N, C-alpha and C positions, 0 to 999 in steps of 0.2 A: 460501471459502478465505481464509486470512490473506494480506493484502497485505504485511504487515510480518513478515518471517521472518528468522531468522539461521541460521547453520550450527553444529551442535553438534560435539563433539570427534570424533565418528565420521564427520563430513562430511555428515550428514543434515540436512534442513531442520528448524528448531525454532521454535515460536511464542514462545519466551522471548527477549526483547531487554533485557538488563541495562543500565540507564543508569548507576546507581551502586549499589555493593554493599559492605557491610561486615558480613560474617557475624558473628552474635552481637550485632548492633545493628540494622541496617536493610537493606532491599533495595528499590530503585525500578526498575521495569521496565515494558515494554510487553508484555502477554500477550494474545494473540488480539485485537490491534489496540486494546486499551484500557489505560489507565493502571492499574497494579497495584502495591501496596506491601505489604511485610511489615515489621513492627516487633517487635523482640525485647525481652523484659523480664527475661531471666535464667533463666526457667523454661520459656518458650514464646514463641510469636509470634502476633501478630494480623495478619489479612489484610484488605485493602480493595481493591475494584476499582471503577474509574470506569464511567460509562455512555456516554461519548462515543467514537465510533469515530475513531481517529487515522489519517489518511491518509498514505501514503508520499508524499514530495516536498513536504510542508508543514512549516513551522516552528511549533513550539508552545512556550509558556512554561509549564512544568510545575512545580507547587508541591505539597508535602505538609506538613501540619502534624500533629504527633503530640504529644498532651498527656500521654502516659503510659498512657492507656487507650483512646483513640479517635483516629481519623484524620479529617482534612478534606483533600480533594483539590481542586486548582484547575487549570484549563486556561485559559491566557490571562487569568488573573485572575478567572475566573468559578468559583464554587463548584460542584463536581460532585455529582450524585446518585451515591451509592456503594452497593454491596452489600457486606456483610460476610460473611466465611466463617469467622469464629470464631477460636478459640484452639487451637493445637496445642502439644503438649509438644515440647521440644527439648533434646537433650544439648549439652554445652558446645562447640559449633563456633564458632571465631573465625577472622578473617582480617584482612588489611590492607584498606584502602579501595581499591576498584577502580572506575575510571571507564571506562565503555564495555565492560566485560566482567566475567565472574565466573571466578575461578580454579578454584573447586571444581566447578562445574557446566558449564563451557564455554558459558556464555550470553553470546555477543557482542552488541554493539549495532550494527545496520546503519543508520548515519545519522551526522549531525554534531551535536556538542554545542558550542554557542557559549560558554557559561560555566556555572559551577556554584557555588552558594552553599550552605553548611551552617551552620545557626544552632543555638545551644543554648537558644533561647527560641522560643516560639510567636508567629509573626507573624499580624497581623490581615489580613483581606482587603484593607483599604486600604493597609497596608504592602506587601503583595505587589504590588499594582497600582502603587504608587510605585516599587518597585525594578524593575518591568518597564520603566518609562519612563526611569528614572535609576538605573543600577546603583550598588551600594555602592562606597565608596572603599576599603574594607578596614579602616577604623578604627571601624566601628559596634559598639556594645555588643551582645554576644551572637553576633557573627559569628565563627565559629571556623575557617572555611575559605572562601576565595573564589578561584576559578581562572577567569581570563577568556581564557586560551589565546591571548594576544596578545603573547607574549614575542619573537616574530620568528624565532628560529632555535634549533636544538638540540632535545634530546629531553626536557628538564626542564620540567614544568608548574609554574610558580611560584605559590605561594600569595600572594595580594595582602594578606593580613593579616600581623600581626607574629608569628603563631604558627609560621611556618616549616614548614607542612605541604606541602612541595614533593614532587613526584612525577615518576616517569619513565614 
């Protein structure tokens, strides 16, 4: 049985735990206790699933690299063995960026998120490991969004880059 479950819109347990989701672009989640990602390319989406069982109550540094046709998954800076589930057609679904939930599918995230980085460039394993130990400042080339959730008070999550991708 899944140790990492969320509650769906109907109040039933669900194995889908959305970490960050932007329909029409990407979705990072935990599915059946493993890291799972979908990346959209305009006509359909690619799936990849990690091999490591993620345990409730443990902190993980999760990274996904998408180069336009394939994924690399990293857990705590280590490259994951992945299984691919191919390409599926998709009609034009789009949404805002959601952190810790999904508006369309009621896939909440049952856990804590320390910070979130979104890049428009593919990071190397060494760069991922470097940012694990020393977070970005917000001015790095290719960093389009960085939320460290350390604003102190209020309901706004401030983007630490100059791009102004603040959220509530």
